[in-house]
Backbone as JSON, one array per atom type, in Angstrom:
{
  "sequence": "MAIARKKRTGKSRHFAAAEEIGTRILRGDFAPGVLLPNEAEWCKRLRMSRSAVREAIKMLKAKGLLNSRPKVGTRVEPRERWNLLDRDVLSWYLATPDRGRFLKSVQEMRRIFEPEAAALAAAHRDSTQMTLITEACRDMGTATTVESRIEADVRFHLGILSAAGNEFLVPFGFLIESALANVFDYVTRSVGTLRHAQSLHENIEKAIRHRRPDAARRAARLLLADTDDIIEHLPPPAVERAKRRRKIAGGSPSPAATPVVDR",
  "N": [[0.84, -1.2, 0.0], [0.43, 2.28, -0.72], [0.59, 4.11, 1.34], [2.04, 2.83, 3.28], [4.57, 2.68, 2.2], [5.62, 5.19, 2.24], [7.79, 7.45, 3.89], [7.15, 8.97, 6.86], [6.74, 11.66, 9.19], [5.83, 11.95, 12.72], [3.37, 13.51, 12.89], [2.4, 13.56, 10.19], [2.14, 10.86, 9.72], [-0.03, 9.97, 11.38], [-1.98, 11.53, 10.28], [-2.05, 10.54, 7.67], [-2.98, 7.97, 8.17], [-5.51, 8.6, 9.22], [-6.63, 9.77, 6.97], [-6.75, 7.59, 5.19], [-8.47, 5.77, 6.56], [-10.69, 7.45, 6.95], [-11.43, 8.04, 4.29], [-12.24, 5.54, 3.43], [-14.48, 5.19, 5.0], [-16.15, 7.26, 4.06], [-16.57, 6.53, 1.41], [-18.1, 4.35, 1.73], [-17.16, 1.85, 2.52], [-17.2, 1.13, 5.17], [-20.06, 1.13, 6.78], [-22.41, 3.36, 8.48], [-22.72, 2.65, 11.94], [-21.34, 0.29, 11.83], [-18.85, -1.82, 13.23], [-15.5, -1.01, 13.51], [-12.33, -2.49, 12.41], [-9.94, -3.5, 14.94], [-7.27, -1.69, 16.68], [-4.87, -3.13, 16.38], [-5.32, -4.57, 14.03], [-5.58, -2.5, 12.17], [-3.0, -1.48, 12.3], [-1.59, -3.52, 11.04], [-2.76, -3.45, 8.48], [-2.16, -0.86, 7.56], [0.48, -0.71, 8.07], [1.62, 0.74, 10.16], [2.48, 2.33, 13.28], [1.04, 1.59, 16.53], [0.53, 3.91, 17.99], [0.28, 5.87, 16.01], [-2.02, 5.01, 14.67], [-3.84, 5.15, 16.76], [-3.91, 7.94, 17.25], [-4.97, 8.72, 14.82], [-7.55, 7.66, 14.95], [-8.57, 9.18, 17.06], [-8.56, 11.66, 15.81], [-10.48, 11.26, 13.79], [-12.7, 10.81, 15.34], [-13.03, 13.35, 16.43], [-13.88, 14.65, 14.19], [-16.38, 13.74, 13.89], [-16.85, 11.28, 12.7], [-16.42, 8.85, 13.92], [-17.01, 6.81, 16.88], [-15.97, 5.75, 20.01], [-16.08, 3.14, 22.44], [-15.33, 1.78, 25.63], [-14.39, -1.67, 25.83], [-16.12, -2.27, 23.81], [-15.52, -1.16, 21.3], [-14.74, 0.62, 18.25], [-17.04, 2.42, 16.43], [-18.67, 3.41, 13.36], [-20.09, 6.55, 13.11], [-23.53, 7.77, 12.82], [-24.5, 9.16, 9.66], [-25.5, 11.78, 9.76], [-24.11, 12.93, 11.81], [-21.59, 13.41, 10.92], [-18.99, 15.71, 10.31], [-19.25, 17.37, 7.72], [-18.36, 19.77, 6.75], [-15.82, 20.08, 7.52], [-12.46, 20.66, 6.57], [-10.7, 18.54, 5.88], [-12.43, 16.31, 5.77], [-14.07, 17.14, 3.7], [-12.27, 17.09, 1.51], [-11.7, 14.36, 1.41], [-14.22, 13.36, 0.89], [-14.74, 14.36, -1.67], [-13.1, 12.75, -3.15], [-14.38, 10.41, -3.46], [-16.72, 8.1, -5.1], [-19.16, 9.24, -4.67], [-19.24, 11.94, -5.12], [-20.9, 13.58, -6.65], [-23.25, 13.73, -5.19], [-22.38, 15.2, -3.0], [-21.72, 17.7, -4.21], [-24.25, 18.51, -5.15], [-25.61, 18.74, -2.74], [-24.27, 20.87, -1.53], [-25.02, 22.87, -3.28], [-27.79, 22.99, -2.84], [-27.76, 23.99, -0.24], [-26.6, 26.49, -0.73], [-28.61, 27.72, -2.24], [-30.46, 28.25, -0.32], [-29.55, 30.48, 1.14], [-27.91, 32.3, -0.38], [-29.19, 33.95, -2.48], [-30.81, 35.72, -0.93], [-28.85, 36.83, 0.69], [-27.42, 38.28, -1.19], [-29.36, 40.16, -1.91], [-29.64, 41.49, 0.54], [-27.07, 42.53, 0.78], [-27.08, 44.37, -1.3], [-28.77, 46.21, -0.22], [-27.56, 47.01, 2.18], [-24.77, 47.32, 1.99], [-21.55, 48.97, 2.45], [-19.22, 51.46, 1.21], [-16.61, 50.47, 1.38], [-16.99, 47.71, 1.61], [-18.22, 47.29, -0.84], [-16.15, 47.85, -2.57], [-14.42, 45.69, -2.09], [-15.97, 43.55, -3.04], [-16.23, 44.24, -5.74], [-13.53, 44.26, -6.55], [-12.89, 41.56, -6.18], [-14.57, 40.38, -8.09], [-13.51, 41.49, -10.41], [-10.93, 40.41, -10.28], [-11.52, 37.74, -10.71], [-12.18, 37.79, -13.4], [-9.75, 38.45, -14.59], [-8.01, 36.51, -13.88], [-5.29, 34.24, -14.29], [-4.81, 31.63, -13.76], [-6.44, 28.58, -12.74], [-6.46, 28.26, -10.0], [-6.09, 30.87, -8.94], [-8.4, 32.06, -9.86], [-10.4, 30.61, -8.53], [-9.81, 31.33, -5.9], [-10.43, 34.07, -5.99], [-13.11, 33.89, -6.6], [-14.17, 32.7, -4.29], [-13.6, 34.79, -2.49], [-15.3, 36.74, -3.55], [-17.91, 35.73, -3.0], [-17.81, 35.45, -0.19], [-17.41, 38.09, 0.42], [-19.88, 39.18, -0.26], [-21.53, 37.99, 1.66], [-20.46, 39.19, 3.93], [-21.12, 41.85, 3.43], [-23.82, 41.81, 3.68], [-24.76, 42.51, 6.15], [-25.62, 41.04, 8.3], [-24.81, 39.68, 11.33], [-24.52, 36.96, 11.79], [-24.1, 35.74, 9.38], [-21.49, 36.17, 8.54], [-19.54, 34.56, 10.1], [-20.65, 32.14, 9.32], [-20.1, 32.11, 6.63], [-17.29, 31.76, 6.59], [-17.25, 29.25, 7.67], [-18.29, 27.64, 5.65], [-16.48, 28.0, 3.68], [-14.57, 26.19, 2.59], [-16.26, 24.31, 1.4], [-17.48, 25.84, -0.59], [-15.21, 26.49, -2.12], [-14.5, 23.99, -3.11], [-16.69, 23.36, -4.74], [-16.5, 25.45, -6.61], [-14.03, 24.85, -7.69], [-14.52, 22.43, -9.02], [-16.48, 23.24, -10.92], [-15.14, 25.27, -12.35], [-13.08, 23.86, -13.57], [-14.53, 22.21, -15.2], [-16.04, 23.46, -17.19], [-16.06, 24.63, -20.61], [-15.73, 27.27, -21.31], [-15.4, 30.33, -19.52], [-16.71, 32.64, -19.79], [-19.51, 33.06, -19.71], [-20.13, 32.43, -17.04], [-18.62, 34.41, -15.79], [-19.97, 36.72, -16.61], [-22.37, 36.36, -15.27], [-21.59, 36.62, -12.6], [-20.75, 39.27, -12.7], [-23.19, 40.53, -13.13], [-24.4, 40.22, -10.65], [-22.64, 41.72, -9.06], [-23.03, 44.26, -10.19], [-25.73, 44.77, -9.61], [-25.64, 44.86, -6.81], [-23.92, 47.0, -6.49], [-25.43, 49.1, -7.54], [-27.4, 49.2, -5.71], [-29.75, 47.52, -5.84], [-31.81, 45.45, -4.63], [-33.75, 43.42, -5.47], [-32.9, 42.85, -8.08], [-30.36, 41.89, -7.52], [-30.95, 39.58, -6.08], [-32.27, 38.07, -8.09], [-30.17, 37.8, -9.92], [-28.33, 36.28, -8.44], [-29.75, 33.9, -8.19], [-29.82, 33.08, -10.86], [-27.12, 32.58, -11.32], [-26.72, 30.41, -9.56], [-28.43, 28.54, -10.74], [-27.13, 28.12, -13.14], [-24.77, 26.89, -12.25], [-25.91, 24.61, -11.12], [-26.76, 23.32, -13.44], [-24.35, 22.65, -14.68], [-23.28, 20.85, -12.81], [-25.24, 18.89, -12.89], [-24.72, 17.62, -15.25], [-22.35, 16.3, -14.89], [-19.79, 13.87, -15.53], [-19.98, 10.24, -15.04], [-18.14, 8.75, -12.27], [-16.26, 6.75, -13.16], [-15.89, 7.37, -15.85], [-14.81, 9.93, -15.66], [-12.43, 9.42, -14.29], [-11.09, 7.91, -16.23], [-10.81, 9.86, -18.19], [-9.05, 11.62, -16.91], [-6.79, 9.99, -16.73], [-6.12, 9.73, -19.42], [-5.45, 12.38, -20.0], [-3.19, 12.74, -18.4], [-1.49, 10.84, -19.54], [-1.18, 12.0, -21.99], [0.36, 14.14, -21.45], [-0.76, 16.45, -20.34], [-1.1, 19.53, -18.48], [-0.74, 19.53, -14.92], [-3.43, 19.66, -12.45], [-2.64, 21.49, -10.53], [-1.38, 23.48, -11.82], [-3.03, 24.56, -13.71], [-3.92, 26.55, -16.41], [-6.13, 29.39, -16.86], [-8.24, 29.57, -19.52], [-9.79, 31.08, -22.43], [-11.42, 33.18, -21.34]],
  "CA": [[0.0, 0.0, 0.0], [1.24, 3.48, -0.89], [0.79, 4.77, 2.63], [3.06, 2.13, 4.04], [5.88, 2.86, 1.6], [6.1, 6.55, 2.42], [8.36, 7.8, 5.18], [6.41, 10.11, 7.38], [7.0, 12.04, 10.56], [4.72, 11.6, 13.59], [2.12, 14.16, 12.54], [1.92, 13.14, 8.89], [1.77, 9.45, 9.82], [-1.38, 9.78, 11.88], [-2.9, 12.13, 9.31], [-2.18, 9.59, 6.56], [-3.85, 6.9, 8.63], [-6.86, 9.16, 9.3], [-7.09, 9.95, 5.59], [-7.08, 6.27, 4.63], [-9.67, 5.25, 7.22], [-11.79, 8.36, 6.67], [-11.87, 7.86, 2.9], [-12.97, 4.27, 3.35], [-15.81, 5.41, 5.6], [-16.93, 8.14, 3.2], [-16.97, 5.86, 0.17], [-19.05, 3.3, 2.06], [-16.56, 0.56, 2.9], [-17.69, 0.9, 6.53], [-21.34, 1.85, 6.89], [-22.76, 3.83, 9.83], [-23.09, 1.59, 12.87], [-20.43, -0.85, 11.69], [-17.7, -1.84, 14.12], [-14.25, -1.01, 12.75], [-11.26, -3.36, 12.9], [-9.26, -2.93, 16.1], [-6.02, -0.99, 16.4], [-3.84, -4.07, 15.91], [-5.61, -4.89, 12.63], [-5.22, -1.32, 11.36], [-1.53, -1.41, 12.25], [-1.16, -4.46, 10.01], [-3.23, -2.99, 7.16], [-1.5, 0.39, 7.16], [1.9, -0.82, 8.39], [1.93, 1.89, 11.0], [2.55, 2.05, 14.71], [-0.21, 1.7, 17.26], [0.32, 5.3, 18.39], [-0.21, 6.61, 14.84], [-3.42, 4.6, 14.45], [-4.64, 5.68, 17.87], [-4.11, 9.36, 16.99], [-5.87, 8.83, 13.67], [-8.91, 7.39, 15.45], [-8.97, 10.38, 17.81], [-8.81, 12.7, 14.83], [-11.74, 10.96, 13.12], [-13.75, 11.03, 16.34], [-13.23, 14.8, 16.52], [-14.58, 15.07, 12.98], [-17.73, 13.2, 13.93], [-16.99, 10.06, 11.9], [-16.3, 7.65, 14.74], [-17.3, 6.87, 18.31], [-15.35, 4.6, 20.67], [-16.54, 2.81, 23.78], [-14.51, 0.72, 26.25], [-14.84, -3.06, 25.73], [-17.04, -2.42, 22.68], [-14.76, -0.89, 20.1], [-14.97, 1.87, 17.53], [-18.08, 2.3, 15.42], [-18.91, 4.54, 12.49], [-21.24, 7.33, 13.57], [-24.56, 8.04, 11.8], [-24.04, 10.15, 8.69], [-25.89, 13.13, 10.14], [-23.16, 13.46, 12.79], [-20.31, 13.68, 10.28], [-18.72, 17.12, 10.06], [-18.95, 17.44, 6.3], [-17.75, 21.06, 6.42], [-14.41, 20.01, 7.9], [-11.64, 20.71, 5.36], [-10.19, 17.21, 5.54], [-13.56, 15.47, 5.39], [-14.48, 17.59, 2.37], [-11.34, 16.6, 0.48], [-11.88, 12.91, 1.29], [-15.54, 13.15, 0.29], [-14.64, 14.64, -3.1], [-12.34, 11.69, -3.8], [-15.22, 9.21, -3.52], [-17.67, 8.07, -6.22], [-20.38, 9.94, -4.27], [-18.97, 13.36, -5.18], [-22.06, 14.28, -7.2], [-24.18, 13.98, -4.08], [-21.82, 16.3, -2.23], [-21.87, 18.94, -4.95], [-25.66, 18.9, -5.18], [-25.99, 19.15, -1.39], [-23.75, 22.22, -1.32], [-25.86, 23.77, -4.07], [-29.05, 23.16, -2.11], [-27.47, 24.89, 0.88], [-26.38, 27.83, -1.28], [-29.9, 28.29, -2.67], [-31.2, 28.68, 0.87], [-29.14, 31.78, 1.69], [-27.17, 33.23, -1.23], [-30.0, 35.02, -3.12], [-31.21, 36.72, 0.06], [-27.64, 37.54, 1.11], [-27.12, 39.25, -2.24], [-30.34, 41.24, -1.78], [-29.28, 42.26, 1.75], [-25.85, 43.27, 0.48], [-27.47, 45.52, -2.13], [-29.45, 47.19, 0.63], [-26.8, 47.44, 3.35], [-23.31, 47.4, 1.81], [-20.93, 50.28, 2.48], [-18.31, 51.64, 0.09], [-15.47, 49.57, 1.54], [-17.44, 46.37, 1.26], [-18.46, 47.25, -2.28], [-14.85, 47.8, -3.24], [-13.91, 44.32, -1.98], [-16.76, 42.7, -3.95], [-15.87, 44.62, -7.11], [-12.17, 43.8, -6.81], [-12.93, 40.1, -6.33], [-15.19, 40.09, -9.38], [-12.53, 41.85, -11.43], [-9.84, 39.44, -10.22], [-12.0, 36.53, -11.37], [-12.12, 37.98, -14.84], [-8.38, 38.6, -15.07], [-7.2, 35.4, -13.36], [-4.56, 33.49, -15.31], [-4.79, 30.21, -13.38], [-7.66, 28.11, -12.1], [-6.34, 28.49, -8.56], [-6.32, 32.28, -8.62], [-9.8, 32.35, -10.11], [-11.18, 30.04, -7.44], [-9.57, 32.17, -4.72], [-11.2, 35.29, -6.17], [-14.53, 33.5, -6.55], [-14.51, 32.55, -2.86], [-13.61, 36.15, -1.93], [-16.5, 37.41, -4.04], [-19.09, 35.27, -2.27], [-17.66, 35.81, 1.21], [-17.61, 39.53, 0.49], [-21.33, 39.44, -0.27], [-22.06, 37.63, 2.98], [-20.03, 40.22, 4.87], [-21.84, 43.09, 3.14], [-25.26, 41.64, 3.93], [-25.09, 43.23, 7.37], [-26.12, 40.14, 9.34], [-23.61, 39.22, 12.03], [-24.42, 35.51, 11.79], [-23.7, 35.27, 8.06], [-20.04, 36.26, 8.35], [-18.89, 33.31, 10.54], [-21.17, 31.04, 8.51], [-19.35, 32.14, 5.38], [-15.99, 31.13, 6.77], [-17.49, 27.84, 7.94], [-18.55, 26.92, 4.4], [-15.5, 28.43, 2.69], [-13.99, 25.03, 1.9], [-17.28, 23.71, 0.56], [-17.6, 26.69, -1.77], [-14.0, 26.36, -2.94], [-14.54, 22.7, -3.81], [-17.67, 23.48, -5.83], [-15.95, 26.34, -7.64], [-12.95, 24.13, -8.34], [-15.1, 21.48, -9.98], [-17.16, 23.95, -12.0], [-14.15, 25.99, -13.15], [-12.32, 22.91, -14.38], [-15.43, 21.41, -16.03], [-16.64, 24.2, -18.31], [-15.16, 24.95, -21.7], [-15.5, 28.71, -21.3], [-15.82, 30.97, -18.28], [-17.29, 33.95, -20.1], [-20.89, 33.15, -19.23], [-20.08, 32.48, -15.58], [-18.12, 35.72, -15.39], [-21.04, 37.71, -16.79], [-23.36, 36.15, -14.2], [-21.02, 37.25, -11.41], [-20.77, 40.72, -12.92], [-24.57, 41.0, -12.94], [-24.61, 40.32, -9.2], [-21.85, 42.87, -8.61], [-23.67, 45.49, -10.67], [-26.97, 44.98, -8.86], [-25.28, 45.28, -5.46], [-23.32, 48.34, -6.6], [-26.51, 50.06, -7.78], [-28.35, 49.07, -4.6], [-31.01, 46.98, -6.37], [-31.95, 44.14, -3.98], [-34.47, 42.43, -6.28], [-32.04, 42.45, -9.19], [-29.27, 41.08, -6.95], [-31.54, 38.28, -5.77], [-32.49, 37.34, -9.35], [-28.86, 37.48, -10.49], [-27.76, 35.18, -7.66], [-30.48, 32.68, -8.56], [-29.38, 32.68, -12.19], [-25.79, 31.98, -11.17], [-26.89, 29.1, -8.94], [-29.05, 27.65, -11.73], [-26.08, 27.77, -14.1], [-23.91, 25.91, -11.59], [-26.7, 23.38, -11.03], [-26.78, 22.68, -14.75], [-23.02, 22.06, -14.89], [-23.16, 19.69, -11.92], [-26.19, 17.88, -13.34], [-24.16, 16.92, -16.4], [-21.01, 15.8, -14.61], [-19.66, 12.49, -15.99], [-19.84, 9.23, -13.98], [-16.77, 8.7, -11.75], [-15.37, 5.92, -13.97], [-15.59, 8.12, -17.06], [-13.93, 11.04, -15.31], [-11.1, 8.88, -13.99], [-10.47, 7.54, -17.5], [-10.44, 11.11, -18.85], [-7.86, 12.14, -16.25], [-5.65, 9.15, -17.1], [-5.75, 10.08, -20.79], [-4.78, 13.68, -19.96], [-1.86, 12.54, -17.84], [-0.71, 10.12, -20.54], [-0.91, 12.9, -23.1], [1.25, 15.23, -21.03], [-1.48, 17.66, -19.99], [-0.62, 20.14, -17.24], [-1.39, 19.05, -13.71], [-4.42, 20.6, -11.95], [-2.03, 22.51, -9.69], [-0.86, 24.57, -12.64], [-3.95, 24.69, -14.83], [-4.18, 27.93, -16.8], [-7.47, 29.74, -17.24], [-8.28, 29.95, -20.93], [-11.09, 31.47, -23.0], [-12.2, 33.88, -20.32]],
  "C": [[0.88, 1.25, 0.0], [1.56, 4.14, 0.44], [1.96, 4.14, 3.37], [4.46, 2.4, 3.49], [6.46, 4.25, 1.85], [6.68, 6.75, 3.82], [7.7, 9.06, 5.68], [6.84, 10.4, 8.8], [5.75, 11.74, 11.37], [3.39, 12.19, 13.16], [1.56, 13.66, 11.22], [1.52, 11.67, 8.89], [0.33, 9.31, 10.3], [-2.4, 10.45, 10.96], [-3.12, 11.19, 8.13], [-3.1, 8.44, 6.94], [-5.3, 7.37, 8.71], [-7.45, 9.32, 7.91], [-7.54, 8.62, 4.98], [-8.37, 5.72, 5.24], [-10.88, 6.12, 6.9], [-12.32, 8.2, 5.26], [-12.66, 6.58, 2.74], [-14.37, 4.41, 3.93], [-16.7, 6.19, 4.64], [-17.36, 7.47, 1.9], [-17.83, 4.63, 0.44], [-18.47, 1.95, 2.4], [-17.01, 0.15, 4.31], [-18.94, 1.75, 6.73], [-21.56, 2.35, 8.31], [-23.24, 2.67, 10.71], [-22.17, 0.4, 12.85], [-19.26, -0.71, 12.65], [-16.43, -1.94, 13.29], [-13.28, -2.09, 13.26], [-10.55, -2.7, 14.08], [-7.92, -2.32, 15.71], [-4.96, -1.92, 15.82], [-4.05, -4.4, 14.43], [-5.26, -3.71, 11.72], [-3.71, -1.17, 11.25], [-0.99, -2.34, 11.16], [-1.53, -3.94, 8.62], [-2.44, -1.78, 6.66], [0.01, 0.36, 7.38], [2.37, 0.41, 9.15], [1.91, 1.48, 12.46], [1.18, 2.2, 15.36], [-0.5, 3.14, 17.66], [-0.22, 6.13, 17.22], [-1.67, 6.28, 14.57], [-4.31, 5.17, 15.52], [-4.93, 7.17, 17.67], [-5.05, 9.59, 15.82], [-7.32, 8.62, 14.09], [-9.43, 8.6, 16.23], [-9.34, 11.51, 16.86], [-10.17, 12.5, 14.15], [-12.93, 11.08, 14.08], [-14.07, 12.52, 16.44], [-13.99, 15.34, 15.31], [-15.97, 14.47, 12.87], [-17.94, 11.91, 13.17], [-17.06, 8.79, 12.76], [-16.7, 7.91, 16.2], [-16.74, 5.6, 18.94], [-15.92, 4.41, 22.07], [-15.68, 1.68, 24.34], [-15.18, -0.64, 26.14], [-15.85, -3.3, 24.6], [-16.28, -2.25, 21.38], [-15.13, 0.44, 19.47], [-15.97, 1.64, 16.41], [-18.16, 3.57, 14.57], [-20.18, 5.25, 12.96], [-22.29, 7.46, 12.46], [-24.12, 9.19, 10.92], [-24.36, 11.58, 9.11], [-24.96, 13.74, 11.19], [-21.8, 13.79, 12.17], [-20.17, 15.18, 10.03], [-18.28, 17.29, 8.6], [-18.36, 18.77, 5.86], [-16.29, 21.13, 6.87], [-13.57, 19.92, 6.62], [-11.15, 19.33, 4.93], [-11.32, 16.3, 5.07], [-14.05, 15.85, 3.99], [-13.57, 17.01, 1.29], [-11.46, 15.09, 0.31], [-13.19, 12.59, 0.58], [-15.47, 13.33, -1.22], [-13.87, 13.57, -3.86], [-13.15, 10.4, -3.94], [-16.15, 9.25, -4.73], [-18.94, 8.86, -5.93], [-20.22, 11.46, -4.36], [-20.16, 14.16, -5.71], [-23.06, 14.63, -6.12], [-23.7, 15.16, -3.24], [-22.04, 17.64, -2.92], [-23.31, 19.43, -4.96], [-26.13, 19.36, -3.8], [-25.5, 20.56, -1.09], [-24.6, 23.23, -2.08], [-27.21, 24.02, -3.4], [-28.87, 24.14, -0.96], [-27.3, 26.32, 0.38], [-27.71, 28.5, -1.68], [-30.72, 28.8, -1.49], [-30.84, 30.1, 1.27], [-28.52, 32.76, 0.7], [-28.04, 34.3, -1.92], [-30.4, 36.11, -2.13], [-30.01, 37.5, 0.58], [-27.27, 38.59, 0.08], [-28.08, 40.44, -2.16], [-30.02, 42.12, -0.57], [-28.02, 43.09, 1.51], [-26.16, 44.5, -0.36], [-28.1, 46.61, -1.28], [-28.54, 47.79, 1.7], [-25.32, 47.7, 3.12], [-22.81, 48.84, 1.96], [-19.89, 50.34, 1.37], [-17.1, 50.71, 0.16], [-15.84, 48.15, 1.15], [-17.68, 46.23, -0.23], [-17.15, 47.15, -3.05], [-14.28, 46.39, -3.22], [-14.66, 43.38, -2.93], [-16.36, 42.97, -5.4], [-14.47, 44.12, -7.46], [-12.13, 42.28, -7.0], [-13.51, 39.7, -7.68], [-14.21, 40.39, -10.52], [-11.39, 40.84, -11.47], [-10.25, 38.1, -10.84], [-11.83, 36.63, -12.87], [-10.72, 38.05, -15.4], [-7.46, 37.47, -14.61], [-6.53, 34.63, -14.5], [-4.42, 32.01, -14.98], [-6.12, 29.86, -12.72], [-7.63, 28.44, -10.61], [-6.63, 29.93, -8.17], [-7.77, 32.67, -8.88], [-10.69, 31.83, -8.99], [-11.04, 30.89, -6.18], [-10.38, 33.46, -4.81], [-12.69, 35.02, -6.09], [-14.99, 33.36, -5.1], [-14.57, 33.93, -2.2], [-14.88, 36.9, -2.32], [-17.72, 37.01, -3.2], [-19.0, 35.57, -0.77], [-17.85, 37.31, 1.4], [-19.07, 39.91, 0.5], [-21.94, 39.11, 1.08], [-21.69, 38.68, 4.02], [-20.82, 41.51, 4.68], [-23.32, 43.01, 3.44], [-25.7, 42.32, 5.23], [-25.68, 42.37, 8.47], [-24.93, 39.48, 10.02], [-23.45, 37.71, 12.05], [-23.94, 34.97, 10.44], [-22.19, 35.27, 7.88], [-19.34, 34.99, 8.85], [-19.39, 32.1, 9.75], [-20.42, 30.97, 7.19], [-18.0, 31.47, 5.5], [-16.13, 29.64, 7.06], [-17.64, 27.05, 6.64], [-17.53, 27.26, 3.31], [-14.92, 27.26, 1.9], [-14.99, 24.37, 0.97], [-17.45, 24.51, -0.72], [-16.4, 26.51, -2.7], [-14.0, 25.05, -3.73], [-15.54, 22.71, -4.95], [-17.1, 24.32, -6.96], [-14.82, 25.65, -8.4], [-13.51, 23.17, -9.39], [-15.69, 22.2, -11.18], [-16.15, 24.62, -12.93], [-13.39, 25.04, -14.06], [-13.2, 22.15, -15.37], [-15.93, 22.14, -17.26], [-15.6, 24.52, -19.37], [-14.82, 26.43, -21.77], [-16.05, 29.3, -20.01], [-16.51, 32.3, -18.53], [-18.7, 34.1, -19.55], [-20.92, 33.26, -17.71], [-19.6, 33.84, -15.1], [-19.21, 36.78, -15.53], [-22.11, 37.58, -15.72], [-22.87, 36.77, -12.89], [-21.06, 38.77, -11.53], [-22.17, 41.3, -12.76], [-24.91, 41.14, -11.46], [-23.9, 41.55, -8.66], [-22.53, 44.18, -8.99], [-24.93, 45.79, -9.87], [-26.68, 45.44, -7.43], [-24.73, 46.7, -5.49], [-24.4, 49.41, -6.79], [-27.64, 49.97, -6.75], [-29.73, 48.62, -5.09], [-31.2, 45.57, -5.82], [-32.65, 43.08, -4.83], [-33.62, 41.93, -7.44], [-30.89, 41.57, -8.7], [-29.76, 39.68, -6.64], [-31.72, 37.44, -7.04], [-31.15, 36.92, -9.97], [-28.2, 36.32, -9.77], [-28.44, 33.87, -8.01], [-30.07, 32.18, -9.93], [-28.0, 32.03, -12.14], [-25.89, 30.57, -10.58], [-27.48, 28.09, -9.93], [-28.02, 27.21, -12.76], [-25.14, 26.72, -13.52], [-24.62, 24.58, -11.45], [-26.64, 22.6, -12.34], [-25.44, 22.01, -15.05], [-22.87, 20.79, -14.07], [-24.05, 18.55, -12.39], [-25.62, 17.03, -14.46], [-22.74, 16.41, -16.15], [-20.93, 14.33, -15.0], [-19.6, 11.51, -14.82], [-18.39, 9.14, -13.53], [-15.82, 7.9, -12.62], [-14.96, 6.64, -15.24], [-14.61, 9.24, -16.77], [-12.52, 10.55, -14.99], [-10.36, 8.5, -15.27], [-10.0, 8.78, -18.25], [-9.16, 11.68, -18.24], [-6.62, 11.33, -16.63], [-5.17, 9.48, -18.51], [-5.0, 11.42, -20.83], [-3.36, 13.55, -19.45], [-0.95, 11.86, -18.86], [-0.32, 11.02, -21.69], [-0.05, 14.09, -22.72], [0.53, 16.51, -20.71], [-0.97, 18.23, -18.69], [-1.39, 19.61, -16.06], [-2.39, 20.09, -13.22], [-3.81, 21.73, -11.14], [-1.49, 23.68, -10.51], [-1.74, 24.8, -13.86], [-4.2, 26.16, -15.17], [-5.65, 28.16, -17.07], [-7.43, 30.2, -18.69], [-9.67, 30.34, -21.33], [-11.97, 32.15, -21.98], [-13.33, 34.66, -20.97]]
}
């Protein structure tokens, strides 16, 4: 196993073990309520020390995936207790065949608050907040890499939440920051052109700048509908994996250095 062959320090060892076990849980190898193998068995499977496995279990318990009881063992918690907004859990979730479900769930959550947040921002934003939203929108349009565009996209949406004037929306925005970034990453890498998406963001920015709450609300809904459509047509996991293998074999640039084209 790849994990066993890598030399890792104490911290990275237990994180690697947590990642392996957590990914198996998220992809359904261990269903909620199932009793996990004991520490000794995990040590054999992962070729890691008992202390590394023990720390990994603690880490997964803190993320809501596991629960341990003396003389009983460690069980997988019910799905509703999993902290799906945790950065690590999000990244493991996106690596599973169930990624489509994750993306659609995030979109449902966004539809609950983003249109109204945009309307509130149009009504309450101050000049400083407007400048941050405008700059983020502009940076999206001029981004030269996928990574810089995603970063600007996240700033744009967090800026709207901040400008809405509701003190509970700001911490909520930072809570879902990773979820938003993962959705934006998928969408940005999936579309052939970003021109339409950019114009949808610019419509939101314009409505907020001109203090038009109804227009901001409608513009946010149109953006969400566009993202929904992209996610709805995402390829099955097996097809996408095959596509990635072909790109790698053909010498395509890695995702870490993907340029933004056809803006």
